[in-house]
C-alpha positions as CSV (number, residue, x, y, z in Angstrom):
1,M,0.1,0.0,0.0
2,K,1.5,3.4,-1.1
3,F,0.2,7.0,-0.7
4,K,0.3,10.0,-2.9
5,F,-0.5,13.1,-1.2
6,I,-2.0,15.7,-3.3
7,I,-3.0,19.4,-2.9
8,S,-5.7,20.1,-5.4
9,K,-6.8,23.6,-5.9
10,W,-10.1,22.8,-7.5
11,G,-10.6,20.0,-4.9
12,N,-10.2,22.6,-2.2
13,F,-12.6,25.1,-4.2
14,Y,-15.3,22.4,-4.4
15,F,-14.8,21.6,-0.7
16,F,-15.2,25.3,0.0
17,V,-18.4,25.9,-2.0
18,Q,-20.2,22.6,-0.7
19,N,-19.4,22.9,2.8
20,L,-20.6,26.7,2.8
21,S,-23.9,25.4,1.0
22,E,-24.5,22.9,4.2
23,W,-26.3,20.7,1.6
24,H,-25.2,17.7,3.5
25,F,-25.3,16.8,7.3
26,S,-21.4,16.1,7.2
27,C,-20.5,19.7,6.3
28,R,-18.6,21.3,8.8
29,K,-20.5,24.4,10.2
30,N,-17.7,25.6,12.3
31,Y,-15.6,25.8,9.4
32,N,-18.2,28.2,7.7
33,T,-18.1,30.1,11.0
34,L,-14.4,30.7,10.7
35,W,-14.2,31.3,7.1
36,Q,-16.9,34.1,7.6
37,K,-14.8,35.5,10.4
38,E,-11.8,35.5,8.4
39,L,-13.2,36.4,4.9
40,G,-16.2,38.5,5.8
41,K,-19.8,37.6,5.9
42,L,-21.5,36.2,3.0
43,S,-23.3,38.8,0.9
44,P,-27.0,38.4,-0.1
45,K,-25.6,37.7,-3.8
46,E,-23.4,34.7,-2.4
47,K,-26.2,33.5,-0.1
48,R,-28.5,33.2,-3.1
49,A,-25.6,31.3,-5.4
50,L,-25.0,28.8,-2.5
51,K,-29.0,28.3,-2.0
52,V,-29.1,27.3,-5.7
53,F,-26.0,25.1,-5.5
54,K,-27.3,23.4,-2.6
55,R,-30.6,22.7,-4.4
56,I,-28.9,21.3,-7.6
57,R,-26.2,19.1,-5.3
58,L,-28.9,17.5,-3.4
59,K,-30.2,16.1,-6.6
60,Y,-26.9,13.8,-7.3
61,G,-26.5,12.0,-3.9
62,S,-23.4,11.9,-1.7
63,G,-20.3,10.5,-2.6
64,K,-18.2,9.4,-5.8
65,T,-20.5,11.5,-8.1
66,C,-19.4,13.7,-11.0
67,F,-18.8,16.5,-8.9
68,E,-16.2,14.9,-6.7
69,K,-14.5,12.9,-9.7
70,A,-14.2,16.3,-11.6
71,F,-13.0,18.8,-9.1
72,F,-10.7,16.4,-7.4
73,T,-9.2,14.3,-10.1
74,K,-9.3,16.7,-13.5
75,K,-7.3,19.6,-14.5
76,N,-10.2,21.2,-15.8
77,P,-13.2,20.0,-14.1
78,W,-15.7,22.1,-15.9
79,N,-15.5,20.1,-19.1
80,D,-16.9,17.1,-17.3
81,I,-19.4,19.0,-15.3
82,K,-20.7,20.5,-18.3
83,K,-21.1,16.8,-20.0
84,S,-22.7,15.5,-16.6
85,L,-25.4,18.1,-16.0
86,P,-28.1,19.7,-17.7
87,A,-27.2,23.2,-19.3
88,Q,-29.2,25.3,-16.5
89,D,-27.6,23.4,-13.6
90,Y,-24.1,23.7,-15.2
91,K,-24.7,27.5,-15.6
92,A,-25.7,27.8,-11.8
93,I,-22.9,25.6,-10.4
94,K,-20.5,27.6,-12.4
95,N,-22.0,30.8,-11.4
96,T,-21.6,29.9,-7.8
97,F,-17.9,29.3,-8.2
98,L,-17.6,32.6,-10.0
99,V,-19.4,34.4,-7.1
100,L,-17.3,32.9,-4.3
101,N,-14.0,33.1,-6.3
102,D,-12.7,36.0,-4.5
103,K,-13.3,34.7,-1.0
104,F,-11.7,31.0,-2.0
105,Q,-8.7,32.7,-3.8
106,K,-8.0,34.8,-0.5
107,L,-8.2,31.5,1.6
108,Y,-6.4,29.4,-0.6
109,K,-3.4,31.8,-0.6
110,Q,-3.7,31.9,3.3
111,D,-3.8,27.9,3.6
112,Y,-1.7,26.7,0.7
113,P,1.7,27.0,2.7
114,F,0.1,25.0,5.6
115,L,-0.9,22.4,3.2
116,N,2.4,22.2,1.3
117,I,4.1,21.8,5.0
118,W,1.7,19.0,5.7
119,R,2.6,17.2,2.3
120,R,6.0,17.2,2.8
121,N,5.8,16.1,6.6
122,L,3.3,13.2,5.6
123,K,5.4,12.0,2.9
124,K,8.4,12.1,5.2
125,R,6.7,10.2,8.2
126,N,4.9,8.0,5.7
127,S,8.1,6.6,4.4
128,K,9.1,5.7,8.0
129,L,6.0,3.6,8.7
130,S,5.4,0.0,8.4
131,S,2.8,0.4,5.9
132,G,3.2,-3.3,4.5
133,D,2.8,-4.7,8.1
134,I,-0.5,-2.5,8.6
135,T,-1.7,-3.9,5.2
136,K,-1.1,-7.6,5.9
137,I,-3.3,-7.3,9.3
138,L,-6.0,-5.3,7.5
139,C,-6.0,-7.9,4.7
140,L,-6.3,-10.7,7.0
141,L,-9.0,-9.1,9.6
142,Y,-11.2,-8.1,6.5
143,K,-10.4,-11.3,4.4
144,N,-9.3,-8.9,1.4
145,H,-5.8,-9.6,-0.2
146,K,-6.4,-7.5,-3.4
147,V,-5.3,-4.2,-2.3
148,I,-1.6,-4.9,-1.2
149,K,0.0,-3.1,-4.2
150,K,-2.5,-0.6,-4.4
151,T,-1.5,3.3,-4.5
152,I,-4.1,5.6,-2.8
153,N,-4.4,9.5,-3.6
154,V,-4.6,11.5,-0.4
155,Y,-6.1,14.8,-1.3
156,L,-5.3,17.5,1.6
157,L,-7.9,20.1,2.4
158,F,-8.9,23.0,4.5
159,S,-9.6,22.6,8.2
160,S,-9.8,24.6,11.3
161,T,-7.6,24.1,14.3
162,D,-10.1,22.5,16.4
163,R,-11.6,20.4,13.6
164,R,-10.4,17.7,11.3
165,G,-11.8,14.9,9.4
166,G,-11.5,12.4,6.4
167,G,-13.6,11.2,3.6
168,A,-13.6,8.2,0.8
169,N,-16.1,9.8,-1.4
170,I,-14.2,10.7,-4.5
171,D,-13.5,7.5,-6.5
172,K,-12.0,4.0,-5.8
173,K,-8.6,5.2,-5.3
174,S,-8.8,8.5,-3.3
175,I,-9.7,9.7,0.0
176,S,-9.5,13.4,1.4
177,I,-8.3,14.8,4.8
178,E,-9.0,18.0,6.4
179,I,-5.8,18.9,7.7
180,S,-4.7,22.7,6.7
181,R,-4.8,24.1,10.2
182,Q,-4.0,21.1,12.3
183,P,-0.9,21.3,14.5
184,L,2.1,19.2,13.1
185,A,2.3,17.5,16.5
186,A,-0.9,15.8,15.8
187,I,0.8,14.0,12.5
188,N,0.4,10.4,13.9
189,Y,-3.1,11.1,14.6
190,M,-3.7,12.5,11.0
191,I,-1.8,9.3,9.6
192,G,-4.4,7.3,11.8
193,I,-7.4,9.0,10.2
194,I,-5.9,8.3,6.5
195,W,-5.7,4.7,7.5
196,H,-9.5,4.7,8.8
197,E,-10.5,6.1,5.7
198,V,-8.5,3.4,3.8
199,I,-10.2,1.0,5.6
200,H,-13.7,2.1,4.2
201,L,-12.1,2.5,0.8
202,C,-10.2,-0.6,0.2
203,F,-10.5,-3.3,2.7
204,E,-14.2,-3.6,4.0
205,K,-16.0,-3.9,0.5
206,E,-14.7,-7.2,-0.4
207,Y,-15.8,-9.6,2.3
208,F,-16.9,-7.8,5.4
209,L,-19.4,-5.3,4.2
210,P,-21.4,-8.1,2.3
211,L,-21.4,-10.2,5.4
212,V,-22.8,-7.4,7.5
213,Q,-25.4,-6.6,5.0
214,E,-26.5,-10.2,4.8
215,K,-27.1,-10.2,8.7
216,F,-28.9,-6.7,8.3
217,P,-30.5,-6.5,5.1
218,G,-31.6,-3.0,4.2
219,N,-30.8,-1.8,7.6
220,W,-28.5,1.0,6.9
221,N,-28.3,2.4,10.3
222,A,-26.8,-0.9,11.8
223,I,-24.7,-1.6,8.8
224,S,-23.0,1.9,9.0
225,L,-22.6,1.7,12.6
226,I,-21.2,-2.0,12.6
227,K,-18.7,-1.3,10.1
228,E,-17.8,1.9,11.6
229,M,-17.0,0.4,14.9
230,A,-14.9,-2.4,13.5
231,A,-12.7,0.6,11.6
232,I,-12.4,2.8,14.8
233,S,-11.4,0.0,17.0
234,L,-8.2,0.0,14.7
235,F,-7.7,3.5,13.6
236,P,-7.3,6.5,14.3
237,K,-7.2,6.0,18.1
238,G,-7.6,2.0,18.1
239,I,-5.4,-1.1,18.3
240,L,-3.3,-0.6,15.4
241,A,-2.9,3.3,16.1
242,N,-1.4,2.3,19.2
243,K,0.9,-0.4,17.6
244,F,2.2,1.6,14.9
245,L,1.8,5.2,15.6
246,K,2.2,5.1,19.3
247,I,-1.2,6.5,19.9
248,N,-2.3,5.8,23.3
249,K,-5.7,4.2,24.1
250,N,-7.1,7.1,25.9
251,R,-9.7,5.6,28.5
252,K,-11.2,9.3,29.0
253,E,-12.1,9.9,25.3
254,S,-14.8,7.9,23.5
255,L,-13.5,6.0,20.2
256,H,-16.4,7.1,18.5
257,S,-19.2,9.7,19.1
258,K,-21.9,7.2,19.4
259,L,-19.9,4.9,21.6
260,P,-19.9,5.6,25.4
261,I,-16.4,5.5,27.0
262,E,-17.1,2.7,29.2
263,Y,-17.4,0.4,26.0
264,N,-13.9,1.2,24.8
265,K,-12.2,-1.7,26.4
266,Q,-14.7,-4.2,25.4
267,L,-14.3,-3.0,21.5
268,L,-10.8,-3.2,21.7
269,S,-10.6,-6.5,23.4
270,M,-12.8,-8.1,20.9
271,T,-10.8,-6.8,18.0
272,N,-7.4,-7.7,19.5
273,F,-8.6,-11.2,19.9
274,F,-8.9,-11.4,16.1
275,I,-5.5,-9.9,15.5
276,R,-3.8,-12.4,18.1
277,K,-5.6,-15.2,16.6
278,R,-4.6,-14.3,13.2
279,K,-8.4,-14.6,12.3
280,H,-10.7,-12.4,10.0
281,F,-13.7,-10.8,11.3
282,N,-16.7,-13.3,11.0
283,E,-20.4,-13.5,11.9
284,S,-19.7,-13.8,15.8
285,Y,-17.6,-10.7,15.7
286,I,-20.5,-8.7,14.0
287,E,-23.1,-10.2,16.4
288,K,-20.9,-8.9,19.4
289,L,-20.4,-5.4,17.9
290,Y,-24.2,-5.4,17.4
291,T,-24.7,-6.0,21.1
292,I,-22.3,-3.1,22.0
293,I,-24.3,-0.8,19.7
294,L,-27.6,-1.9,21.2
295,K,-26.4,-1.2,24.7
296,S,-24.7,2.0,23.9
297,D,-27.6,3.8,21.7
298,G,-30.7,2.1,22.2
299,K,-32.8,4.9,20.4
300,L,-32.1,3.7,17.1
301,K,-33.9,1.0,15.4
302,Y,-31.7,-1.6,14.0
303,G,-34.2,-4.5,13.5
304,K,-33.2,-8.2,14.1
305,L,-30.3,-10.4,13.3
306,K,-30.9,-12.6,10.2
């Protein structure tokens, strides 16, 4: 497993616009507050353009759409966007970018040096990491040996000092990480986020996710939480983060927002058993994850095990 760290101006422009539009629950509202504080409040014209963008963006679903593929992976995204959208939508989307161009250019000029510092340091730190050993363990746990020689594009995006994140919503070989304003002291944690997203992108889909879907057909709440619990038990604060990145398992901090702290130990112990025994995650593991979820968040409706 290899990583290529990329700073995409168009990718950051798209991230900036779509986040300001707040079209999806995952948009970071604190970023928008920070940006408006630094760049000035949104004008009525900018608000109208973002409202139109939101309406259009909602029509195309979330993740790996023409928007992500064009703005992150193409040198000139507008050719692809024009081919993918009706003429009216294309013109409206392009207008939104034009209206917000000045604010974006100011932010990009400000944050690009931080992104570049991060790119250099991630490349240097990653070269010293035992990526092959991590990959072998993940291949075993997720019963997927097709990704060992894969190269992952890691797109570096804007962030705030108190919020970071990642995503695997671009294409089959790319992830994104919100990192620009993060302190360099957090580099191991940020690498842990990268590996967490790589699990979702590469490892879980071949065997583990279909197995979970078989146990919970059509129950996307349960499916989503189970695959997330498995991943967080490994990275960015789980067992493999501790083993390879020296990130201590913090008993005072939950591994996940939906997982009360008192269940940290149980989740980590379950996953560690499969690592020590060199076994892949199986139905028994999924059922135990499900039990933890039921105990920790009884408000959600998960249905019955099949």
